[in-house]
C-alpha positions as CSV (number, residue, x, y, z in Angstrom):
1,M,102.9,130.5,14.3
2,S,103.2,132.8,17.3
3,T,100.1,131.2,18.7
4,Y,101.6,127.8,18.5
5,L,104.7,128.9,20.4
6,Q,102.6,130.8,22.9
7,G,100.5,127.7,23.6
8,K,103.6,125.6,24.0
9,L,105.2,128.1,26.3
10,R,102.0,128.2,28.5
11,R,101.9,124.4,28.7
12,R,105.5,124.3,29.7
13,T,105.1,127.1,32.3
14,R,102.0,125.4,33.7
15,A,103.9,122.1,34.0
16,L,106.8,123.8,35.8
17,N,104.4,125.5,38.2
18,E,102.6,122.2,39.0
19,A,105.9,120.4,39.6
20,A,107.1,123.2,41.9
21,E,103.8,123.0,44.0
22,A,103.8,119.2,44.2
23,G,106.2,118.9,47.2
24,F,106.3,120.0,50.8
25,T,108.5,122.8,52.1
26,L,111.1,122.2,54.8
27,I,109.1,124.3,57.3
28,E,106.0,122.1,56.7
29,L,108.0,118.9,57.3
30,L,109.5,120.3,60.5
31,V,106.1,121.4,61.8
32,V,104.8,117.8,61.2
33,I,107.8,116.3,63.0
34,V,107.4,118.6,66.0
35,I,103.7,117.7,66.3
36,L,104.4,114.0,66.1
37,G,107.1,114.4,68.8
38,V,104.7,116.2,71.1
39,L,102.0,113.5,70.6
40,S,104.4,110.7,71.2
41,A,105.5,112.3,74.5
42,I,101.9,112.6,75.6
43,V,101.3,108.9,74.8
44,V,104.5,107.8,76.7
45,F,103.5,109.6,79.9
46,S,99.9,108.5,79.8
47,V,100.9,104.8,79.2
48,K,103.4,104.9,82.1
49,G,100.6,104.9,84.7
50,I,98.8,102.0,83.2
51,N,101.5,99.5,84.2
52,D,101.5,100.8,87.8
53,K,97.7,100.3,88.1
54,G,98.1,96.8,86.7
55,Q,100.7,95.9,89.2
56,D,98.5,97.2,92.1
57,S,95.6,95.1,90.8
58,A,97.9,92.0,90.6
59,C,99.0,92.5,94.2
60,D,95.4,93.0,95.5
61,T,94.3,89.8,93.6
62,D,97.2,87.8,95.0
63,K,96.3,88.9,98.5
64,A,92.6,88.1,98.1
65,T,93.5,84.6,96.7
66,I,95.6,83.8,99.7
67,A,92.8,85.0,102.0
68,T,90.3,82.8,100.1
69,A,92.6,79.8,100.3
70,E,93.1,80.3,104.1
71,E,89.3,80.3,104.6
72,A,89.0,77.1,102.5
73,Y,91.8,75.5,104.4
74,Y,90.1,76.5,107.7
75,A,86.8,75.0,106.5
76,S,88.5,71.7,105.7
77,H,90.9,71.4,108.7
78,N,89.4,73.6,111.4
79,K,92.7,75.6,111.6
80,Y,94.6,78.0,109.4
81,G,97.6,76.8,107.5
82,D,100.9,78.3,106.5
83,M,101.9,79.0,102.9
84,D,103.4,75.5,102.3
85,E,100.2,73.8,103.3
86,L,98.1,76.2,101.2
87,A,100.3,75.6,98.2
88,K,99.8,71.8,98.6
89,T,96.0,72.0,98.9
90,F,94.3,75.2,97.6
91,L,96.9,77.3,95.7
92,S,98.7,76.2,92.5
93,T,102.0,77.9,93.6
94,K,103.3,79.9,96.5
95,S,102.9,83.7,96.3
96,Q,106.1,85.5,95.3
97,W,105.0,88.7,97.1
98,Y,103.1,87.6,100.2
99,G,103.5,85.2,103.1
100,V,101.2,83.9,105.9
101,K,102.0,84.5,109.5
102,L,100.1,82.2,111.8
103,E,99.1,83.5,115.3
104,G,98.4,81.1,118.1
105,E,97.7,77.4,117.4
106,G,96.3,78.2,113.9
107,V,93.6,80.3,115.5
108,D,94.3,83.4,113.4
109,Y,96.5,84.4,110.5
110,E,98.0,87.6,109.0
111,I,99.0,88.0,105.3
112,T,102.4,89.8,105.3
113,L,104.7,91.2,102.6
114,L,107.8,89.1,101.9
115,S,109.9,92.0,100.8
116,A,109.4,95.7,101.4
117,S,111.2,96.5,98.1
118,G,109.0,94.4,95.9
119,P,106.2,95.5,93.6
120,C,103.5,95.3,96.3
121,S,105.2,97.6,98.7
């Protein structure tokens, strides 16, 4: 009979030990939370620069599109046009960031910023 009780006691002790080892300690959970916080901070700061590069590319593309439209307008009319004329013929809409400054009698042009405080400054 003592072997029966000893076997039952061993099984119960083993079950209690397995249950105690099944969870995480508070220190382990805190370490994981700190690691996740550091990784998220790294991601936030690395993603911040991506938006700035995208805005710079959009500004460069807008300026190049206006220059191409000016050259196409010149090929059609033998003079350069202002932004209103370009929007009627070769551009779908006016640029929000750039304007066209004509020099002389449509002999030359300059692409200028509309606002120094805009995204293309």
